[in-house]
C-alpha positions in Angstrom: -49.6 4.4 -167.6 -49.3 4.8 -164.1 -48.2 8.5 -164.4 -51.4 9.3 -166.2 -53.6 8.0 -163.5 -51.8 9.9 -160.5 -51.6 12.8 -162.6 -55.5 12.9 -163.9 -56.4 11.9 -159.7 -54.3 15.0 -159.0 -55.5 17.0 -161.4 -59.6 16.2 -160.2 -58.8 16.7 -156.5 -56.4 20.6 -157.6 -53.4 18.7 -155.4 -49.7 19.1 -156.9 -47.9 16.3 -157.9 -45.1 17.7 -155.5 -47.5 17.2 -152.4 -49.1 13.7 -153.9 -45.6 12.3 -153.4 -44.3 14.9 -150.4 -44.2 12.3 -147.8 -44.6 14.9 -144.6 -48.2 16.2 -146.4 -51.3 14.8 -144.4 -53.8 16.8 -145.2 -56.8 15.7 -146.1 -57.4 16.6 -149.4 -53.6 15.2 -150.3 -54.9 11.9 -148.3 -58.0 11.7 -150.5 -56.0 12.0 -153.9 -53.8 9.1 -153.2 -56.5 7.3 -151.8 -58.6 7.7 -155.0 -55.1 7.0 -157.6 -54.6 3.5 -155.4 -58.3 2.8 -155.9 -57.9 3.4 -160.1 -54.2 1.7 -160.2 -56.0 -1.3 -158.4 -58.9 -0.8 -161.3 -56.5 -0.8 -164.0 -54.6 -4.3 -162.7 -51.6 -2.6 -160.4 -50.6 -5.4 -158.0 -49.8 -3.7 -154.3 -46.2 -3.9 -154.9 -46.5 -2.1 -158.1 -48.5 0.8 -156.9 -46.8 1.4 -153.9 -43.4 2.0 -156.1 -45.3 3.8 -158.4 -46.6 6.4 -155.5 -43.3 6.0 -153.2 -45.5 4.8 -150.2 -44.5 1.5 -148.1 -46.6 -2.1 -149.0 -48.1 -1.5 -145.7 -49.8 2.2 -146.8 -51.3 0.6 -150.0 -52.7 -2.9 -148.2 -54.5 -0.2 -145.7 -56.2 1.4 -148.4 -57.3 -1.5 -150.5 -58.4 -4.0 -148.0 -61.8 -2.6 -146.0 -60.9 -6.0 -143.3 -57.0 -4.8 -142.5 -58.0 -1.3 -142.0 -60.8 -2.2 -139.9 -58.7 -4.3 -138.1 -55.8 -1.8 -137.3 -58.3 0.8 -136.5 -59.5 -1.9 -133.5 -56.2 -2.9 -132.4 -55.2 1.3 -132.2 -58.2 1.5 -130.0 -57.5 -1.2 -127.9 -54.3 -0.3 -127.3 -55.5 3.5 -126.8 -57.5 2.5 -123.9 -55.1 0.4 -122.6 -53.1 3.5 -122.7 -55.2 5.4 -121.0 -56.4 3.1 -118.5 -52.5 2.8 -117.1 -52.6 6.6 -117.2 -55.2 6.8 -115.1 -54.0 4.3 -112.8 -50.5 5.6 -112.6 -52.4 9.4 -111.6 -54.3 8.2 -108.3 
């Protein structure tokens, strides 16, 4: 059942399964396909660990896309870190 959900999602997004499972592919259409597959697998009752195994992704990647609060917090942490880095670079350049 897992593979049929993934393959159906790939077909709907016109993404080859090789691209879907490739760890180096970061194109927007492939990411959108992965996100939809995660949502469909979760709706079908799969656990986050089961989804991560089926999709060959790290558990945190699945958690990131299934938990909006986690995603919001992570983005806020990244912005804070980037601002701190920019401030340090600005001070070092003066």
